[in-house]
Every structure is written in structure tokens, then in C-alpha cells.
PLY file of the C-alpha trace (Angstrom):
ply
format ascii 1.0
element vertex 132
property float x
property float y
property float z
element edge 131
property int vertex1
property int vertex2
end_header
-9.34 9.56 -9.03
-6.85 9.62 -6.22
-3.31 8.38 -6.51
-2.04 7.00 -3.14
1.95 5.97 -2.93
2.71 3.49 -0.27
5.70 2.17 1.32
6.62 0.52 4.42
9.27 0.61 6.55
10.17 -2.72 8.44
12.12 -2.42 11.57
15.39 -4.15 11.15
14.92 -5.56 15.13
12.66 -8.02 15.70
9.53 -6.66 17.46
10.31 -2.87 16.31
6.98 -1.04 14.78
6.75 -0.77 11.16
6.80 2.34 10.00
4.24 3.25 7.17
4.47 6.39 5.03
1.71 7.28 2.30
0.80 10.42 0.33
-2.25 10.97 -1.65
-2.25 12.79 -4.99
-5.00 14.46 -7.15
-5.69 13.82 -10.69
-3.64 17.08 -11.41
-0.72 15.35 -8.99
-1.11 18.03 -6.25
-0.44 16.49 -2.94
-3.60 16.25 -1.18
-2.63 14.68 1.95
0.41 12.76 3.01
1.48 11.07 6.31
3.47 8.25 8.24
2.40 6.60 11.15
3.70 3.23 12.83
2.03 0.09 12.81
2.66 -3.06 15.58
5.67 -5.30 14.38
5.20 -7.83 11.58
7.37 -9.86 9.86
9.16 -7.90 6.68
7.85 -10.43 4.19
4.04 -8.97 4.90
4.88 -5.29 6.11
3.57 -4.24 3.03
0.40 -5.81 3.52
-0.28 -4.87 7.19
0.67 -1.11 5.63
-1.94 -1.46 2.96
-4.22 -2.44 5.56
-3.90 -0.25 8.27
-4.24 2.52 5.15
-7.36 1.22 4.29
-8.75 2.04 7.61
-7.84 6.00 7.09
-9.66 6.66 3.68
-13.03 6.65 4.68
-13.12 10.51 4.07
-12.40 9.49 0.72
-15.19 7.32 -0.01
-17.03 9.67 -2.69
-13.97 8.81 -5.38
-14.48 7.32 -8.21
-11.15 5.45 -8.08
-8.48 5.11 -6.08
-5.03 3.67 -7.17
-2.50 2.64 -4.98
1.18 2.52 -6.11
3.49 0.11 -4.10
6.79 -1.42 -5.22
6.58 -4.95 -4.09
5.98 -7.20 -6.95
5.46 -10.21 -4.51
2.18 -8.34 -2.75
0.96 -7.58 -6.15
1.14 -11.13 -7.46
-0.86 -12.20 -4.74
-3.62 -9.36 -4.70
-3.95 -10.65 -8.66
-4.03 -13.99 -7.90
-1.17 -14.63 -9.60
1.05 -15.98 -6.96
2.60 -19.79 -5.37
3.38 -18.20 -2.07
2.52 -20.88 0.94
3.34 -18.96 3.63
0.01 -18.75 5.69
1.06 -15.14 7.46
1.18 -14.12 3.75
-2.30 -15.73 2.43
-3.84 -14.61 5.89
-3.45 -10.86 5.37
-3.94 -10.96 1.35
-7.03 -12.62 2.43
-7.73 -9.44 4.41
-7.02 -7.09 1.92
-9.03 -8.32 -0.44
-11.98 -8.15 1.62
-11.31 -4.77 2.39
-11.31 -3.71 -1.34
-14.48 -5.55 -1.44
-16.16 -3.49 1.05
-14.45 0.31 0.15
-16.73 1.96 -2.06
-14.32 3.37 -4.80
-13.33 1.03 -7.37
-9.25 0.29 -5.84
-6.62 -0.56 -8.02
-2.95 -1.53 -7.30
0.02 -0.86 -9.68
3.45 -2.16 -9.13
5.90 0.56 -9.59
9.15 -2.08 -9.24
9.83 -3.47 -12.72
9.98 -0.14 -14.34
13.20 2.25 -13.03
11.59 5.37 -13.68
8.24 4.31 -12.33
10.36 3.59 -9.56
11.78 7.11 -9.04
8.57 9.08 -9.65
6.95 6.46 -7.05
10.02 7.51 -4.54
9.56 11.44 -5.57
5.99 10.93 -4.14
7.08 9.67 -1.15
10.16 12.53 -1.29
7.34 14.52 0.93
8.16 13.68 4.31
0 1
1 2
2 3
3 4
4 5
5 6
6 7
7 8
8 9
9 10
10 11
11 12
12 13
13 14
14 15
15 16
16 17
17 18
18 19
19 20
20 21
21 22
22 23
23 24
24 25
25 26
26 27
27 28
28 29
29 30
30 31
31 32
32 33
33 34
34 35
35 36
36 37
37 38
38 39
39 40
40 41
41 42
42 43
43 44
44 45
45 46
46 47
47 48
48 49
49 50
50 51
51 52
52 53
53 54
54 55
55 56
56 57
57 58
58 59
59 60
60 61
61 62
62 63
63 64
64 65
65 66
66 67
67 68
68 69
69 70
70 71
71 72
72 73
73 74
74 75
75 76
76 77
77 78
78 79
79 80
80 81
81 82
82 83
83 84
84 85
85 86
86 87
87 88
88 89
89 90
90 91
91 92
92 93
93 94
94 95
95 96
96 97
97 98
98 99
99 100
100 101
101 102
102 103
103 104
104 105
105 106
106 107
107 108
108 109
109 110
110 111
111 112
112 113
113 114
114 115
115 116
116 117
117 118
118 119
119 120
120 121
121 122
122 123
123 124
124 125
125 126
126 127
127 128
128 129
129 130
130 131
């Protein structure tokens, strides 16, 4: 099992690229890999969607894992992925559908955990991403 802590930082100016940061940890909480990269500009509403989709493309080397757990700080995305959201924005629905297709295609079991509702979980998420 590996844990992936994922964050996206949308630009403040329209048309600016989105910064994506992720850190991958193994079961022993040892850092395996950390990376930051940019993706094309998207509206802030779907920056985490686009970041997760872009990260999936870089995870092919971890297809031998039993389970991959994503830790995100976005309750809206978490609700959309679990089918509990009532969001009507077509962009969010489209990206969520793309994400769910990628999850189905990926060989290991993928699960997503939202840390936004617990203070200590958010602090742990920040600490995990503090490798940059």
C-alpha cells in the first residue's frame, strides 16, 4: 500500500498554470517520491480534479501495489467521487467522470480520503506535503 498526498494550487490570474504537488509514502511512512509540476490552466473549481487526473498518468510504475490511497483536502471532490454531490457545474461533472474512468482502468485498488473535516488530519496532510 502507498499513500499519496495531493495538492493543487490554481493561479490567481486567469490563464495561469496550475501547480500540482504530490508526495508518495509507503506503509512505513517513508517518503518514496515527491514531485511538483504544472498543468494547463483550469478554473479553480476543478483544479483538484485536473491535478488528480494528471497524477494518475504518472502512477503507472506503482501498478504492482495492492492499494493506493489518495489524501486530498477537498470535500467537494470527495463527495463527487462518492456520488453524494449535487453539483450542477458541467466542468466538474465532466472531470469527475474522467477521474472515475481512470480509477476503473487502474489495476490496484484506489481509495480517496478527505482530510478537510479534521484539524489534525489537515496538519498531517500539510506536513506530508512539506517536503518541497
